[in-house]
C-alpha positions in Angstrom: 13.6 -16.7 16.7 10.8 -14.5 15.8 8.1 -17.4 16.2 6.3 -15.5 13.0 3.9 -17.5 11.2 4.3 -18.5 7.4 2.4 -20.0 4.7 3.9 -23.3 2.5 2.5 -23.8 -0.8 4.0 -27.2 -1.6 4.0 -28.9 -5.2 5.4 -32.5 -5.6 8.4 -31.8 -8.7 6.7 -32.7 -12.0 8.7 -31.4 -14.8 5.4 -30.3 -16.7 4.8 -27.6 -13.8 8.0 -27.1 -12.5 9.4 -24.5 -15.2 5.7 -22.4 -14.5 6.3 -22.6 -10.6 10.0 -21.3 -11.0 8.7 -18.6 -13.1 6.0 -17.6 -10.3 9.0 -17.3 -7.8 11.0 -15.1 -10.3 8.2 -12.9 -10.5 7.5 -12.7 -6.3 10.9 -12.1 -5.8 10.7 -8.8 -7.7 7.5 -7.8 -5.9 7.6 -5.4 -2.8 4.4 -3.4 -2.6 2.0 -3.3 0.7 -1.2 -4.7 -1.2 1.3 -7.9 -2.4 2.0 -11.2 -1.0 5.5 -11.3 0.4 7.8 -13.9 -0.7 10.2 -15.2 1.8 12.0 -18.0 0.2 12.2 -21.0 -1.9 12.8 -24.6 -0.6 13.9 -26.9 -2.9 14.0 -30.7 -1.9 14.7 -33.9 -4.1 11.2 -34.2 -4.3 9.1 -31.0 -3.6 9.4 -27.5 -4.3 7.9 -25.3 -1.4 7.2 -21.6 -1.3 7.2 -19.8 1.8 4.9 -17.0 1.9 3.9 -14.3 4.4 0.8 -15.7 6.6 -2.8 -13.8 6.1 -5.2 -15.0 9.2 -8.3 -14.0 7.1 -8.7 -16.4 4.7 -9.5 -14.8 1.2 -12.3 -12.7 -0.2 -13.8 -15.5 -1.8 -15.3 -16.9 2.1 -16.2 -13.5 3.1 -18.7 -13.2 0.0 -22.1 -14.3 0.7 -25.6 -13.8 0.3 -26.1 -12.5 3.6 -24.1 -9.4 2.2 -22.0 -9.1 5.4 -19.6 -6.3 4.0 -20.9 -3.2 3.4 -20.1 -1.1 0.3 -17.8 0.6 2.2 -16.1 -2.4 3.2 -15.8 -3.7 -0.4 -14.9 -0.1 -1.7 -11.4 -0.5 1.2 -11.0 -3.8 0.0 -11.3 -2.9 -3.8 -9.2 0.2 -3.2 -6.1 -2.1 -2.1 -6.8 -4.7 -4.8 -6.6 -2.1 -7.8 -3.7 -0.5 -6.4 -1.8 -3.9 -6.3 -2.9 -4.3 -9.6 -1.6 -1.0 -10.7 1.9 -1.7 -9.0 2.1 -5.0 -11.1 1.2 -3.3 -14.2 3.9 -0.6 -13.3 6.3 -3.6 -13.2 5.0 -4.7 -16.6 3.2 -7.8 -15.0 0.0 -8.9 -15.9 -1.6 -11.3 -13.4 -4.0 -13.0 -15.6 -6.0 -15.1 -12.6 -7.4 -12.3 -10.6 -10.5 -13.6 -8.4 -11.8 -13.4 -5.0 -9.8 -16.7 -4.5 -6.5 -15.0 -5.0 -7.1 -11.9 -2.5 -5.9 -12.8 0.8 -7.2 -11.0 3.9 -5.2 -10.2 6.9 -8.1 -10.4 9.6 -11.7 -11.3 10.3 -12.8 -8.0 10.7 -15.0 -6.2 8.1 -12.3 -3.3 7.4 -8.8 -5.1 6.8 -5.6 -5.3 4.9 -5.7 -7.4 1.7 -3.0 -9.0 -0.6 -3.2 -10.3 -3.9 -1.5 -13.4 -4.4 -1.0 -16.8 -6.6 1.0 -15.5 -9.7 1.0 -19.0 -11.5 -0.1 -17.8 -14.5 0.9 -13.9 -14.3 3.4 -13.1 -17.6 6.1 -10.1 -17.8 5.0 -9.4 -21.5 3.2 -6.3 -23.2 0.8 -8.4 -25.7 -0.2 -12.3 -24.7 -1.6 -15.2 -26.5 -2.3 -17.8 -24.1 -5.8 -18.8 -23.1 -5.4 -18.8 -19.2 -7.5 -17.7 -16.1 -10.6 -18.5 -14.3 -13.7 -19.3 -16.0 -15.9 -16.7 -14.5 -13.4 -14.0 -14.2 -11.9 -14.4 -17.6 -11.9 -11.4 -20.2 -13.8 -11.8 -23.6 -10.5 -11.1 -25.4 -9.1 -13.9 -23.9 -11.9 -16.4 -24.9 -11.6 -15.0 -28.5 -8.4 -16.8 -28.7 -10.3 -20.0 -29.1 -11.7 -18.7 -32.4 -8.8 -16.0 -33.8 -5.2 -15.8 -32.8 -4.6 -12.2 -31.6 -3.1 -10.7 -28.7 -4.5 -9.1 -25.7 -2.8 -7.0 -23.4 -3.1 -6.3 -19.2 -6.8 -4.8 -20.0 -7.7 -8.5 -19.0 -7.1 -7.6 -15.5 -9.4 -4.6 -15.3 -12.0 -7.1 -16.8 -11.4 -9.3 -13.9 -11.3 -6.7 -11.5 -15.1 -5.7 -12.7 -16.2 -9.2 -12.2 -14.6 -9.4 -8.7 -16.7 -6.3 -7.8 -20.0 -7.6 -9.3 -19.7 -10.4 -7.2 -18.4 -8.6 -4.0 -21.7 -6.2 -3.8 -24.2 -8.9 -4.8 -22.7 -12.3 -4.4 -23.6 -13.2 -7.8 -21.9 -13.3 -11.3 -22.3 -10.8 -14.0 -21.7 -13.9 -16.8 -22.6 -17.5 -16.1 -21.0 -19.0 -18.9 -18.1 -17.9 -21.6 -21.2 -17.8 -24.3 -22.6 -15.0 -22.4 -19.3 -13.5 -21.3 -18.6 -13.3 -25.2 -22.1 -11.7 -26.5 -24.3 -10.9 -23.7 -25.0 -7.7 -21.7 -25.1 -8.4 -18.0 -28.0 -6.8 -15.9 -28.1 -4.8 -12.5 -31.9 -5.9 -12.5 -31.7 -9.6 -11.4 -30.7 -8.9 -7.9 -32.3 -6.7 -5.4 -29.3 -5.8 -3.5 -28.3 -3.6 -6.6 -31.4 -1.2 -5.5 -29.1 -0.5 -2.2 -26.0 0.4 -4.0 -24.7 4.1 -5.2 -25.1 4.7 -9.0 -21.2 5.5 -8.7 -20.4 1.8 -8.2 -22.9 0.6 -10.6 -21.2 3.0 -13.2 -17.6 1.5 -12.6 -18.6 -1.6 -13.0 -20.2 -0.7 -16.3 -16.5 0.9 -17.3 -14.7 -2.2 -16.1 -17.1 -4.8 -18.0 -17.1 -3.1 -21.4 -16.2 -5.9 -24.2 -13.8 -4.4 -26.3 -10.5 -3.2 -24.2 -9.8 -0.1 -26.0 -12.9 1.0 -24.9 -12.8 -0.1 -21.3 -11.7 1.8 -18.3 -8.0 1.8 -17.6 -6.3 1.6 -13.9 -6.0 5.2 -13.7 -9.4 6.1 -14.8 -10.6 3.7 -11.9 -8.7 5.9 -9.7 -10.5 8.9 -10.6 -13.6 7.8 -10.6 -16.0 9.2 -8.4 -16.8 6.1 -6.7 -13.3 6.4 -5.4 -11.6 9.9 -5.7 -14.3 11.3 -3.7 -14.2 8.9 -0.9 -10.6 7.4 -0.8 -7.5 9.2 -0.2 -3.9 7.7 0.1 -1.5 9.4 1.8 2.2 8.3 1.8 4.3 8.8 5.0 7.8 7.1 4.7 7.4 3.3 4.7 3.6 4.0 6.1 0.5 4.1 4.0 -2.8 6.0 5.6 -6.2 4.8 3.8 -9.0 6.5 4.4 -12.8 5.9 3.5 -15.0 8.8 4.2 -18.8 9.2 4.5 -19.4 13.0 4.1 -17.6 14.6 6.6 -16.9 12.1 9.3 -14.8 9.1 8.1 -13.1 6.1 9.5 -9.5 5.8 8.9 -7.5 2.7 8.3 -3.7 3.1 9.3 -1.8 0.8 7.9 1.7 0.0 9.6 4.0 -2.2 8.7 1.8 -4.5 7.3 -1.1 -4.3 10.1 -4.3 -2.4 9.8 -6.1 -0.7 12.8 -9.0 2.0 12.8 -9.0 5.1 14.7 -12.1 7.9 13.7 -10.9 11.2 12.3 -13.5 14.0 12.7 -13.0 15.4 9.0 -11.2 14.7 5.9 -9.1 17.8 6.3 -7.8 15.7 9.7 -6.5 12.9 7.3 -4.9 14.8 4.7 -3.0 17.0 7.0 
């Protein structure tokens, strides 16, 4: 006996949702990444389906976003970097999440710098072109909303839009668009919330690139990784099965070490020490 804790997703059997739940299980069984929730087991009983998942003790990102703005820009950067890494992995597997939002980003601890895991693949799709109107209202991309008016396919660029809304939400505790009409027709503004005065120009530039309404002009995942907000302040060094994440401020940095799914912190003198 390991006494290891697991989270249980319990669903009563219903023919209308059973197929989608089994599709979620099928997707989970294919995934193996440090920033994606780990699937343990499916328990199939006569009246229910139970998905056993790894336990994340820190709750979800939504609970960490508040008007008091307890997360610093550096804290948010580390969370965002992990989330983008998870989405890049999903897209490399041909999977579009389609419901990225703070509630679907789980935290390993209550510490400001913590390991995250992307979860909830109930509406994810392993297809290149999609048509279904799906997702969570404030985080849904405009090309999905347009399906109500014109039947055109959309791509995994919808996840980039959702990432942009998440980043906007993390920093300002607000949303860039308050209703579907604004998502489709209006531009967002950094001027309405004083918190934006305290943030770097680079993060505002990145958000603007992610929230471009035309998916063909929207920034790609590879371009996000190369963006100055991440490129100059985050490094990943793969070391066997271990991954080293480093957030740096000028020459001194706080290094976050992830070993076997757990995160600890230690100080490094400079970026060169991190990269060696």
